[in-house]
MARGULO-178284 format. One record per residue (C-alpha): residue number from 1; chain; x, y, z. Coordinates in nm, 3 decimals. Example, Ala and Ser with C-alpha at 12.3 -4.5 7.8 and 13.67 -1.06 7.14 Angstrom:
BEGIN
<lofi seke="1" kolfi="A" xx="1.230" yy="-0.450" zz="0.780"/>
<lofi seke="2" kolfi="A" xx="1.367" yy="-0.106" zz="0.714"/>
This chain:
BEGIN
<lofi seke="1" kolfi="A" xx="1.148" yy="0.201" zz="2.930"/>
<lofi seke="2" kolfi="A" xx="1.074" yy="0.358" zz="2.590"/>
<lofi seke="3" kolfi="A" xx="1.391" yy="0.494" zz="2.428"/>
<lofi seke="4" kolfi="A" xx="1.380" yy="0.861" zz="2.317"/>
<lofi seke="5" kolfi="A" xx="1.433" yy="0.905" zz="1.946"/>
<lofi seke="6" kolfi="A" xx="1.770" yy="1.033" zz="1.824"/>
<lofi seke="7" kolfi="A" xx="1.700" yy="1.367" zz="1.652"/>
<lofi seke="8" kolfi="A" xx="1.892" yy="1.689" zz="1.598"/>
<lofi seke="9" kolfi="A" xx="1.763" yy="2.037" zz="1.518"/>
<lofi seke="10" kolfi="A" xx="2.001" yy="2.096" zz="1.227"/>
<lofi seke="11" kolfi="A" xx="1.973" yy="1.952" zz="0.877"/>
<lofi seke="12" kolfi="A" xx="2.046" yy="1.580" zz="0.907"/>
<lofi seke="13" kolfi="A" xx="2.024" yy="1.237" zz="0.746"/>
<lofi seke="14" kolfi="A" xx="1.861" yy="0.935" zz="0.911"/>
<lofi seke="15" kolfi="A" xx="1.839" yy="0.565" zz="0.833"/>
<lofi seke="16" kolfi="A" xx="1.479" yy="0.478" zz="0.918"/>
<lofi seke="17" kolfi="A" xx="1.350" yy="0.122" zz="0.965"/>
<lofi seke="18" kolfi="A" xx="1.025" yy="-0.038" zz="1.078"/>
<lofi seke="19" kolfi="A" xx="0.882" yy="-0.391" zz="1.087"/>
<lofi seke="20" kolfi="A" xx="0.536" yy="-0.535" zz="1.034"/>
<lofi seke="21" kolfi="A" xx="0.348" yy="-0.656" zz="1.341"/>
<lofi seke="22" kolfi="A" xx="0.474" yy="-0.992" zz="1.472"/>
<lofi seke="23" kolfi="A" xx="0.731" yy="-0.970" zz="1.189"/>
<lofi seke="24" kolfi="A" xx="0.473" yy="-1.122" zz="0.956"/>
<lofi seke="25" kolfi="A" xx="0.530" yy="-1.111" zz="0.581"/>
<lofi seke="26" kolfi="A" xx="0.242" yy="-0.880" zz="0.496"/>
<lofi seke="27" kolfi="A" xx="0.364" yy="-0.682" zz="0.196"/>
<lofi seke="28" kolfi="A" xx="0.335" yy="-0.834" zz="-0.149"/>
<lofi seke="29" kolfi="A" xx="0.401" yy="-0.661" zz="-0.480"/>
<lofi seke="30" kolfi="A" xx="0.087" yy="-0.444" zz="-0.487"/>
<lofi seke="31" kolfi="A" xx="0.134" yy="-0.341" zz="-0.125"/>
<lofi seke="32" kolfi="A" xx="0.498" yy="-0.247" zz="-0.189"/>
<lofi seke="33" kolfi="A" xx="0.401" yy="-0.036" zz="-0.489"/>
<lofi seke="34" kolfi="A" xx="0.151" yy="0.153" zz="-0.275"/>
<lofi seke="35" kolfi="A" xx="0.407" yy="0.197" zz="0.002"/>
<lofi seke="36" kolfi="A" xx="0.649" yy="0.365" zz="-0.240"/>
<lofi seke="37" kolfi="A" xx="0.372" yy="0.597" zz="-0.364"/>
<lofi seke="38" kolfi="A" xx="0.268" yy="0.690" zz="-0.011"/>
<lofi seke="39" kolfi="A" xx="0.631" yy="0.735" zz="0.097"/>
<lofi seke="40" kolfi="A" xx="0.687" yy="0.988" zz="-0.182"/>
<lofi seke="41" kolfi="A" xx="0.365" yy="1.173" zz="-0.102"/>
<lofi seke="42" kolfi="A" xx="0.452" yy="1.187" zz="0.269"/>
<lofi seke="43" kolfi="A" xx="0.804" yy="1.308" zz="0.185"/>
<lofi seke="44" kolfi="A" xx="0.670" yy="1.587" zz="-0.039"/>
<lofi seke="45" kolfi="A" xx="0.422" yy="1.695" zz="0.230"/>
<lofi seke="46" kolfi="A" xx="0.689" yy="1.685" zz="0.502"/>
<lofi seke="47" kolfi="A" xx="0.952" yy="1.867" zz="0.296"/>
<lofi seke="48" kolfi="A" xx="1.206" yy="1.586" zz="0.336"/>
<lofi seke="49" kolfi="A" xx="1.420" yy="1.415" zz="0.071"/>
<lofi seke="50" kolfi="A" xx="1.441" yy="1.039" zz="0.016"/>
<lofi seke="51" kolfi="A" xx="1.795" yy="0.934" zz="-0.085"/>
<lofi seke="52" kolfi="A" xx="1.711" yy="0.565" zz="-0.118"/>
<lofi seke="53" kolfi="A" xx="1.471" yy="0.305" zz="0.017"/>
<lofi seke="54" kolfi="A" xx="1.402" yy="-0.068" zz="0.018"/>
<lofi seke="55" kolfi="A" xx="1.061" yy="-0.222" zz="0.087"/>
<lofi seke="56" kolfi="A" xx="1.080" yy="-0.586" zz="0.192"/>
<lofi seke="57" kolfi="A" xx="0.799" yy="-0.832" zz="0.272"/>
<lofi seke="58" kolfi="A" xx="0.799" yy="-0.757" zz="0.645"/>
<lofi seke="59" kolfi="A" xx="0.993" yy="-0.432" zz="0.691"/>
<lofi seke="60" kolfi="A" xx="1.129" yy="-0.123" zz="0.518"/>
<lofi seke="61" kolfi="A" xx="1.444" yy="0.089" zz="0.510"/>
<lofi seke="62" kolfi="A" xx="1.459" yy="0.458" zz="0.414"/>
<lofi seke="63" kolfi="A" xx="1.757" yy="0.694" zz="0.405"/>
<lofi seke="64" kolfi="A" xx="1.602" yy="1.038" zz="0.444"/>
<lofi seke="65" kolfi="A" xx="1.737" yy="1.392" zz="0.457"/>
<lofi seke="66" kolfi="A" xx="1.547" yy="1.623" zz="0.693"/>
<lofi seke="67" kolfi="A" xx="1.623" yy="1.989" zz="0.611"/>
<lofi seke="68" kolfi="A" xx="1.623" yy="2.260" zz="0.874"/>
<lofi seke="69" kolfi="A" xx="1.273" yy="2.394" zz="0.942"/>
<lofi seke="70" kolfi="A" xx="1.169" yy="2.683" zz="0.720"/>
<lofi seke="71" kolfi="A" xx="0.863" yy="2.899" zz="0.660"/>
<lofi seke="72" kolfi="A" xx="0.633" yy="2.810" zz="0.370"/>
<lofi seke="73" kolfi="A" xx="0.363" yy="3.012" zz="0.196"/>
<lofi seke="74" kolfi="A" xx="-0.006" yy="2.928" zz="0.204"/>
<lofi seke="75" kolfi="A" xx="0.013" yy="2.831" zz="-0.164"/>
<lofi seke="76" kolfi="A" xx="0.290" yy="2.579" zz="-0.088"/>
<lofi seke="77" kolfi="A" xx="0.097" yy="2.452" zz="0.213"/>
<lofi seke="78" kolfi="A" xx="-0.208" yy="2.386" zz="-0.003"/>
<lofi seke="79" kolfi="A" xx="0.002" yy="2.211" zz="-0.267"/>
<lofi seke="80" kolfi="A" xx="0.154" yy="1.978" zz="-0.009"/>
<lofi seke="81" kolfi="A" xx="-0.184" yy="1.900" zz="0.149"/>
<lofi seke="82" kolfi="A" xx="-0.324" yy="1.817" zz="-0.195"/>
<lofi seke="83" kolfi="A" xx="-0.040" yy="1.577" zz="-0.274"/>
<lofi seke="84" kolfi="A" xx="-0.074" yy="1.399" zz="0.062"/>
<lofi seke="85" kolfi="A" xx="-0.452" yy="1.371" zz="0.090"/>
<lofi seke="86" kolfi="A" xx="-0.565" yy="1.387" zz="-0.271"/>
<lofi seke="87" kolfi="A" xx="-0.770" yy="1.652" zz="-0.450"/>
<lofi seke="88" kolfi="A" xx="-1.112" yy="1.571" zz="-0.304"/>
<lofi seke="89" kolfi="A" xx="-1.013" yy="1.579" zz="0.063"/>
<lofi seke="90" kolfi="A" xx="-0.788" yy="1.880" zz="0.009"/>
<lofi seke="91" kolfi="A" xx="-1.071" yy="2.077" zz="-0.150"/>
<lofi seke="92" kolfi="A" xx="-1.294" yy="1.998" zz="0.149"/>
<lofi seke="93" kolfi="A" xx="-1.024" yy="2.132" zz="0.382"/>
<lofi seke="94" kolfi="A" xx="-0.980" yy="2.449" zz="0.176"/>
<lofi seke="95" kolfi="A" xx="-1.357" yy="2.502" zz="0.150"/>
<lofi seke="96" kolfi="A" xx="-1.379" yy="2.483" zz="0.531"/>
<lofi seke="97" kolfi="A" xx="-1.102" yy="2.742" zz="0.562"/>
<lofi seke="98" kolfi="A" xx="-1.283" yy="2.972" zz="0.321"/>
<lofi seke="99" kolfi="A" xx="-1.610" yy="2.938" zz="0.513"/>
<lofi seke="100" kolfi="A" xx="-1.435" yy="3.013" zz="0.842"/>
<lofi seke="101" kolfi="A" xx="-1.269" yy="3.322" zz="0.692"/>
<lofi seke="102" kolfi="A" xx="-1.603" yy="3.449" zz="0.567"/>
<lofi seke="103" kolfi="A" xx="-1.752" yy="3.403" zz="0.914"/>
<lofi seke="104" kolfi="A" xx="-1.461" yy="3.587" zz="1.073"/>
<lofi seke="105" kolfi="A" xx="-1.302" yy="3.281" zz="1.237"/>
<lofi seke="106" kolfi="A" xx="-0.959" yy="3.377" zz="1.108"/>
<lofi seke="107" kolfi="A" xx="-0.770" yy="3.253" zz="1.416"/>
<lofi seke="108" kolfi="A" xx="-0.922" yy="2.905" zz="1.379"/>
<lofi seke="109" kolfi="A" xx="-0.792" yy="2.881" zz="1.023"/>
<lofi seke="110" kolfi="A" xx="-0.447" yy="3.005" zz="1.125"/>
<lofi seke="111" kolfi="A" xx="-0.429" yy="2.748" zz="1.404"/>
<lofi seke="112" kolfi="A" xx="-0.518" yy="2.464" zz="1.167"/>
<lofi seke="113" kolfi="A" xx="-0.265" yy="2.583" zz="0.910"/>
<lofi seke="114" kolfi="A" xx="0.003" yy="2.610" zz="1.178"/>
<lofi seke="115" kolfi="A" xx="-0.075" yy="2.254" zz="1.289"/>
<lofi seke="116" kolfi="A" xx="-0.008" yy="2.134" zz="0.933"/>
<lofi seke="117" kolfi="A" xx="0.315" yy="2.337" zz="0.915"/>
<lofi seke="118" kolfi="A" xx="0.441" yy="2.187" zz="1.243"/>
<lofi seke="119" kolfi="A" xx="0.423" yy="1.842" zz="1.083"/>
<lofi seke="120" kolfi="A" xx="0.683" yy="1.945" zz="0.824"/>
<lofi seke="121" kolfi="A" xx="1.064" yy="1.924" zz="0.840"/>
<lofi seke="122" kolfi="A" xx="1.037" yy="1.678" zz="1.128"/>
<lofi seke="123" kolfi="A" xx="1.156" yy="1.317" zz="1.125"/>
<lofi seke="124" kolfi="A" xx="0.899" yy="1.190" zz="1.374"/>
<lofi seke="125" kolfi="A" xx="0.608" yy="1.351" zz="1.191"/>
<lofi seke="126" kolfi="A" xx="0.725" yy="1.216" zz="0.856"/>
<lofi seke="127" kolfi="A" xx="0.746" yy="0.861" zz="0.995"/>
<lofi seke="128" kolfi="A" xx="0.413" yy="0.896" zz="1.174"/>
<lofi seke="129" kolfi="A" xx="0.237" yy="1.031" zz="0.864"/>
<lofi seke="130" kolfi="A" xx="0.373" yy="0.757" zz="0.639"/>
<lofi seke="131" kolfi="A" xx="0.308" yy="0.465" zz="0.874"/>
<lofi seke="132" kolfi="A" xx="-0.039" yy="0.574" zz="0.985"/>
<lofi seke="133" kolfi="A" xx="-0.169" yy="0.651" zz="0.636"/>
<lofi seke="134" kolfi="A" xx="-0.023" yy="0.331" zz="0.493"/>
<lofi seke="135" kolfi="A" xx="-0.161" yy="0.122" zz="0.778"/>
<lofi seke="136" kolfi="A" xx="-0.511" yy="0.263" zz="0.720"/>
<lofi seke="137" kolfi="A" xx="-0.489" yy="0.182" zz="0.348"/>
<lofi seke="138" kolfi="A" xx="-0.350" yy="-0.167" zz="0.411"/>
<lofi seke="139" kolfi="A" xx="-0.608" yy="-0.266" zz="0.674"/>
<lofi seke="140" kolfi="A" xx="-0.890" yy="-0.133" zz="0.455"/>
<lofi seke="141" kolfi="A" xx="-0.779" yy="-0.337" zz="0.154"/>
<lofi seke="142" kolfi="A" xx="-0.658" yy="-0.664" zz="0.304"/>
<lofi seke="143" kolfi="A" xx="-0.792" yy="-0.948" zz="0.516"/>
<lofi seke="144" kolfi="A" xx="-0.621" yy="-1.232" zz="0.700"/>
<lofi seke="145" kolfi="A" xx="-0.706" yy="-1.599" zz="0.744"/>
<lofi seke="146" kolfi="A" xx="-0.790" yy="-1.716" zz="1.094"/>
<lofi seke="147" kolfi="A" xx="-0.881" yy="-2.058" zz="1.229"/>
<lofi seke="148" kolfi="A" xx="-0.740" yy="-2.409" zz="1.188"/>
<lofi seke="149" kolfi="A" xx="-0.687" yy="-2.630" zz="0.885"/>
<lofi seke="150" kolfi="A" xx="-1.045" yy="-2.759" zz="0.894"/>
<lofi seke="151" kolfi="A" xx="-1.214" yy="-2.423" zz="0.934"/>
<lofi seke="152" kolfi="A" xx="-1.066" yy="-2.094" zz="0.817"/>
<lofi seke="153" kolfi="A" xx="-1.229" yy="-1.762" zz="0.751"/>
<lofi seke="154" kolfi="A" xx="-1.120" yy="-1.423" zz="0.619"/>
<lofi seke="155" kolfi="A" xx="-1.134" yy="-1.139" zz="0.867"/>
<lofi seke="156" kolfi="A" xx="-1.058" yy="-0.770" zz="0.837"/>
<lofi seke="157" kolfi="A" xx="-0.726" yy="-0.657" zz="0.980"/>
<lofi seke="158" kolfi="A" xx="-0.784" yy="-0.438" zz="1.285"/>
<lofi seke="159" kolfi="A" xx="-0.554" yy="-0.183" zz="1.443"/>
<lofi seke="160" kolfi="A" xx="-0.209" yy="-0.117" zz="1.300"/>
<lofi seke="161" kolfi="A" xx="0.006" yy="-0.337" zz="1.078"/>
<lofi seke="162" kolfi="A" xx="0.329" yy="-0.209" zz="1.234"/>
<lofi seke="163" kolfi="A" xx="0.533" yy="-0.342" zz="1.523"/>
<lofi seke="164" kolfi="A" xx="0.574" yy="-0.034" zz="1.740"/>
<lofi seke="165" kolfi="A" xx="0.754" yy="0.286" zz="1.646"/>
<lofi seke="166" kolfi="A" xx="1.004" yy="0.322" zz="1.366"/>
<lofi seke="167" kolfi="A" xx="1.374" yy="0.326" zz="1.451"/>
<lofi seke="168" kolfi="A" xx="1.619" yy="0.588" zz="1.326"/>
<lofi seke="169" kolfi="A" xx="1.999" yy="0.605" zz="1.308"/>
<lofi seke="170" kolfi="A" xx="2.165" yy="0.944" zz="1.268"/>
<lofi seke="171" kolfi="A" xx="2.396" yy="0.934" zz="0.963"/>
<lofi seke="172" kolfi="A" xx="2.691" yy="1.168" zz="0.917"/>
<lofi seke="173" kolfi="A" xx="2.635" yy="1.414" zz="0.630"/>
<lofi seke="174" kolfi="A" xx="2.944" yy="1.307" zz="0.434"/>
<lofi seke="175" kolfi="A" xx="2.949" yy="1.145" zz="0.091"/>
<lofi seke="176" kolfi="A" xx="3.133" yy="0.844" zz="0.230"/>
<lofi seke="177" kolfi="A" xx="2.887" yy="0.770" zz="0.510"/>
<lofi seke="178" kolfi="A" xx="2.581" yy="0.835" zz="0.293"/>
<lofi seke="179" kolfi="A" xx="2.718" yy="0.611" zz="0.019"/>
<lofi seke="180" kolfi="A" xx="2.782" yy="0.327" zz="0.262"/>
<lofi seke="181" kolfi="A" xx="2.432" yy="0.343" zz="0.414"/>
<lofi seke="182" kolfi="A" xx="2.274" yy="0.372" zz="0.067"/>
<lofi seke="183" kolfi="A" xx="2.457" yy="0.059" zz="-0.046"/>
<lofi seke="184" kolfi="A" xx="2.366" yy="-0.126" zz="0.272"/>
<lofi seke="185" kolfi="A" xx="1.997" yy="-0.045" zz="0.221"/>
<lofi seke="186" kolfi="A" xx="1.999" yy="-0.132" zz="-0.150"/>
<lofi seke="187" kolfi="A" xx="2.164" yy="-0.468" zz="-0.077"/>
<lofi seke="188" kolfi="A" xx="1.883" yy="-0.591" zz="0.150"/>
<lofi seke="189" kolfi="A" xx="1.723" yy="-0.816" zz="-0.115"/>
<lofi seke="190" kolfi="A" xx="2.068" yy="-0.957" zz="-0.202"/>
<lofi seke="191" kolfi="A" xx="2.134" yy="-1.047" zz="0.161"/>
<lofi seke="192" kolfi="A" xx="1.788" yy="-1.206" zz="0.176"/>
<lofi seke="193" kolfi="A" xx="1.876" yy="-1.408" zz="-0.138"/>
<lofi seke="194" kolfi="A" xx="1.572" yy="-1.271" zz="-0.324"/>
<lofi seke="195" kolfi="A" xx="1.788" yy="-1.143" zz="-0.611"/>
<lofi seke="196" kolfi="A" xx="2.153" yy="-1.192" zz="-0.701"/>
<lofi seke="197" kolfi="A" xx="2.196" yy="-0.832" zz="-0.818"/>
<lofi seke="198" kolfi="A" xx="2.055" yy="-0.533" zz="-0.626"/>
<lofi seke="199" kolfi="A" xx="1.946" yy="-0.352" zz="-0.942"/>
<lofi seke="200" kolfi="A" xx="1.702" yy="-0.636" zz="-1.019"/>
<lofi seke="201" kolfi="A" xx="1.489" yy="-0.562" zz="-0.711"/>
<lofi seke="202" kolfi="A" xx="1.188" yy="-0.353" zz="-0.808"/>
<lofi seke="203" kolfi="A" xx="1.099" yy="-0.195" zz="-0.475"/>
<lofi seke="204" kolfi="A" xx="1.423" yy="-0.013" zz="-0.392"/>
<lofi seke="205" kolfi="A" xx="1.576" yy="0.322" zz="-0.480"/>
<lofi seke="206" kolfi="A" xx="1.855" yy="0.151" zz="-0.673"/>
<lofi seke="207" kolfi="A" xx="1.618" yy="-0.071" zz="-0.867"/>
<lofi seke="208" kolfi="A" xx="1.395" yy="0.225" zz="-0.950"/>
<lofi seke="209" kolfi="A" xx="1.691" yy="0.433" zz="-1.068"/>
<lofi seke="210" kolfi="A" xx="1.813" yy="0.149" zz="-1.291"/>
<lofi seke="211" kolfi="A" xx="1.465" yy="0.127" zz="-1.446"/>
<lofi seke="212" kolfi="A" xx="1.488" yy="0.494" zz="-1.541"/>
<lofi seke="213" kolfi="A" xx="1.285" yy="0.651" zz="-1.258"/>
<lofi seke="214" kolfi="A" xx="1.389" yy="1.019" zz="-1.274"/>
<lofi seke="215" kolfi="A" xx="1.303" yy="1.089" zz="-0.907"/>
<lofi seke="216" kolfi="A" xx="1.510" yy="0.793" zz="-0.787"/>
<lofi seke="217" kolfi="A" xx="1.802" yy="0.899" zz="-1.007"/>
<lofi seke="218" kolfi="A" xx="1.796" yy="1.259" zz="-0.884"/>
<lofi seke="219" kolfi="A" xx="1.775" yy="1.147" zz="-0.520"/>
<lofi seke="220" kolfi="A" xx="2.112" yy="0.968" zz="-0.542"/>
<lofi seke="221" kolfi="A" xx="2.320" yy="1.285" zz="-0.593"/>
<lofi seke="222" kolfi="A" xx="2.471" yy="1.276" zz="-0.239"/>
<lofi seke="223" kolfi="A" xx="2.645" yy="0.940" zz="-0.300"/>
<lofi seke="224" kolfi="A" xx="2.985" yy="0.857" zz="-0.449"/>
<lofi seke="225" kolfi="A" xx="2.915" yy="0.626" zz="-0.745"/>
<lofi seke="226" kolfi="A" xx="3.262" yy="0.473" zz="-0.756"/>
<lofi seke="227" kolfi="A" xx="3.260" yy="0.391" zz="-0.383"/>
<lofi seke="228" kolfi="A" xx="2.905" yy="0.263" zz="-0.419"/>
<lofi seke="229" kolfi="A" xx="3.008" yy="0.023" zz="-0.696"/>
<lofi seke="230" kolfi="A" xx="3.296" yy="-0.101" zz="-0.480"/>
<lofi seke="231" kolfi="A" xx="3.065" yy="-0.172" zz="-0.188"/>
<lofi seke="232" kolfi="A" xx="2.826" yy="-0.366" zz="-0.411"/>
<lofi seke="233" kolfi="A" xx="3.111" yy="-0.599" zz="-0.498"/>
<lofi seke="234" kolfi="A" xx="3.056" yy="-0.717" zz="-0.138"/>
<lofi seke="235" kolfi="A" xx="3.390" yy="-0.889" zz="-0.069"/>
<lofi seke="236" kolfi="A" xx="3.594" yy="-0.587" zz="0.040"/>
<lofi seke="237" kolfi="A" xx="3.364" yy="-0.432" zz="0.296"/>
<lofi seke="238" kolfi="A" xx="3.148" yy="-0.716" zz="0.423"/>
<lofi seke="239" kolfi="A" xx="2.819" yy="-0.541" zz="0.344"/>
<lofi seke="240" kolfi="A" xx="2.687" yy="-0.871" zz="0.208"/>
<lofi seke="241" kolfi="A" xx="2.620" yy="-0.960" zz="0.573"/>
<lofi seke="242" kolfi="A" xx="2.376" yy="-0.802" zz="0.813"/>
<lofi seke="243" kolfi="A" xx="2.523" yy="-0.535" zz="1.041"/>
<lofi seke="244" kolfi="A" xx="2.254" yy="-0.483" zz="1.309"/>
<lofi seke="245" kolfi="A" xx="2.398" yy="-0.158" zz="1.442"/>
<lofi seke="246" kolfi="A" xx="2.363" yy="0.010" zz="1.101"/>
<lofi seke="247" kolfi="A" xx="1.985" yy="-0.036" zz="1.127"/>
<lofi seke="248" kolfi="A" xx="1.933" yy="-0.051" zz="1.504"/>
<lofi seke="249" kolfi="A" xx="2.211" yy="0.164" zz="1.643"/>
<lofi seke="250" kolfi="A" xx="2.242" yy="0.532" zz="1.729"/>
<lofi seke="251" kolfi="A" xx="2.483" yy="0.695" zz="1.484"/>
<lofi seke="252" kolfi="A" xx="2.679" yy="0.606" zz="1.172"/>
<lofi seke="253" kolfi="A" xx="2.985" yy="0.781" zz="1.029"/>
<lofi seke="254" kolfi="A" xx="3.346" yy="0.856" zz="1.118"/>
<lofi seke="255" kolfi="A" xx="3.471" yy="0.762" zz="1.462"/>
<lofi seke="256" kolfi="A" xx="3.482" yy="1.135" zz="1.549"/>
<lofi seke="257" kolfi="A" xx="3.118" yy="1.185" zz="1.447"/>
<lofi seke="258" kolfi="A" xx="2.997" yy="0.876" zz="1.631"/>
<lofi seke="259" kolfi="A" xx="3.188" yy="0.971" zz="1.946"/>
<lofi seke="260" kolfi="A" xx="3.055" yy="1.328" zz="1.933"/>
<lofi seke="261" kolfi="A" xx="2.699" yy="1.196" zz="1.893"/>
<lofi seke="262" kolfi="A" xx="2.744" yy="0.964" zz="2.191"/>
<lofi seke="263" kolfi="A" xx="2.879" yy="1.251" zz="2.401"/>
<lofi seke="264" kolfi="A" xx="2.590" yy="1.476" zz="2.294"/>
<lofi seke="265" kolfi="A" xx="2.339" yy="1.213" zz="2.404"/>
<lofi seke="266" kolfi="A" xx="2.522" yy="1.120" zz="2.726"/>
<lofi seke="267" kolfi="A" xx="2.311" yy="1.177" zz="3.033"/>
<lofi seke="268" kolfi="A" xx="1.986" yy="1.195" zz="2.838"/>
<lofi seke="269" kolfi="A" xx="1.946" yy="0.821" zz="2.792"/>
<lofi seke="270" kolfi="A" xx="1.991" yy="0.534" zz="3.034"/>
<lofi seke="271" kolfi="A" xx="2.203" yy="0.346" zz="2.786"/>
<lofi seke="272" kolfi="A" xx="2.551" yy="0.218" zz="2.730"/>
<lofi seke="273" kolfi="A" xx="2.681" yy="0.305" zz="2.385"/>
<lofi seke="274" kolfi="A" xx="2.994" yy="0.181" zz="2.213"/>
<lofi seke="275" kolfi="A" xx="3.137" yy="0.266" zz="1.872"/>
<lofi seke="276" kolfi="A" xx="3.224" yy="-0.035" zz="1.657"/>
<lofi seke="277" kolfi="A" xx="3.436" yy="-0.010" zz="1.337"/>
<lofi seke="278" kolfi="A" xx="3.273" yy="-0.153" zz="1.025"/>
<lofi seke="279" kolfi="A" xx="3.595" yy="-0.229" zz="0.837"/>
<lofi seke="280" kolfi="A" xx="3.952" yy="-0.305" zz="0.932"/>
<lofi seke="281" kolfi="A" xx="4.098" yy="-0.162" zz="0.613"/>
<lofi seke="282" kolfi="A" xx="4.006" yy="0.005" zz="0.286"/>
<lofi seke="283" kolfi="A" xx="3.802" yy="0.317" zz="0.218"/>
<lofi seke="284" kolfi="A" xx="3.548" yy="0.240" zz="0.491"/>
<lofi seke="285" kolfi="A" xx="3.806" yy="0.189" zz="0.764"/>
<lofi seke="286" kolfi="A" xx="3.708" yy="0.503" zz="0.958"/>
<lofi seke="287" kolfi="A" xx="3.334" yy="0.446" zz="0.940"/>
<lofi seke="288" kolfi="A" xx="3.177" yy="0.335" zz="1.265"/>
<lofi seke="289" kolfi="A" xx="2.831" yy="0.259" zz="1.397"/>
<lofi seke="290" kolfi="A" xx="2.723" yy="0.319" zz="1.755"/>
<lofi seke="291" kolfi="A" xx="2.544" yy="0.030" zz="1.919"/>
<lofi seke="292" kolfi="A" xx="2.298" yy="0.100" zz="2.197"/>
<lofi seke="293" kolfi="A" xx="2.209" yy="-0.131" zz="2.484"/>
<lofi seke="294" kolfi="A" xx="2.000" yy="-0.089" zz="2.795"/>
<lofi seke="295" kolfi="A" xx="2.210" yy="-0.005" zz="3.095"/>
<lofi seke="296" kolfi="A" xx="2.216" yy="-0.249" zz="3.384"/>
<lofi seke="297" kolfi="A" xx="1.982" yy="-0.151" zz="3.661"/>
C-alpha cells in the first residue's frame, strides 16, 4: 500500500530525500551542478526556501522550508515562470495569454494562471517539479551502456531516472532541530568517505557556503553555528553514522513534537510508529526521530 505523504498546512520544514532508479550511481559532477541549478529554480518558482542540500552520486537530500500559502501578483507569477522555464518558453506562455485576452477568453487565462499558482507553496509540487524537470534534462543528455563485455552499445535513457516518489520527514521548526538535520545532511559525503571534511564537498549547502556562495550563506540563518560546529566534530552526537529514521522516518524534533506528530497522524495511516532518541546525553538529548513501519495485517 502506498504511504500518504506527511504534510501540514502551516509553515513547516521537511527533510526531503530521493534515490536514482535501481540505486544506480547516475550523477557525476556535471549532473550534480545541473541538479543544484534546477533545485534553486524550482524553489524560486514554488516559493520555498532551501536551508541546505547534498547531492550524492545516487541520491539527494534537501532541507526545505515551505511557507504558508499566500496570494501572488501576476507580475510575480510571470517572474517565477520565467525563472523556472527560461525566457523563451515563458514568452510563448505570455504571448498565448495575451492572444486569449484579445479574443475574450479571459476565463481560460485565469484558469491557467490559477493552475500555476496552485503549484506554489506546496511540498509535493516542489518535489514533483524538481524531479520531473531534472529527469527530462538528464535522460535527454545522457545514454547508458547495454549488452555484454563482447558487445556493448549506447542507448538513450527512457522513462524516469528516479526510484519512485521522494520521501519527506517533518522537522520541528526550532533552531536545535534544524541545526541537527542540517549537519546530518551536510555530513553525507563524510559518512560515505568521499571527503574527510564536509566543507570540501562541492555539491552541498555547506560546501557552497564555504566557497562564498551568497545564496547558500543566507539560507543557513535558521541554524545555530556553535551547535553545528559541535555536531561536525562527530564524536559527541554520533552523526558520523547513518541514522535511517532521520531520512526515512516521519518526524524529527523534541520528544513532545514527535509524539504530537504521531498522534496527529494516528488513524490516518496503517502504520506503527515509535519515537527513538538520537542521543543519550548532551545538547541533542531531547531530539527524537519517529520511525515508521507497516502494521501487521
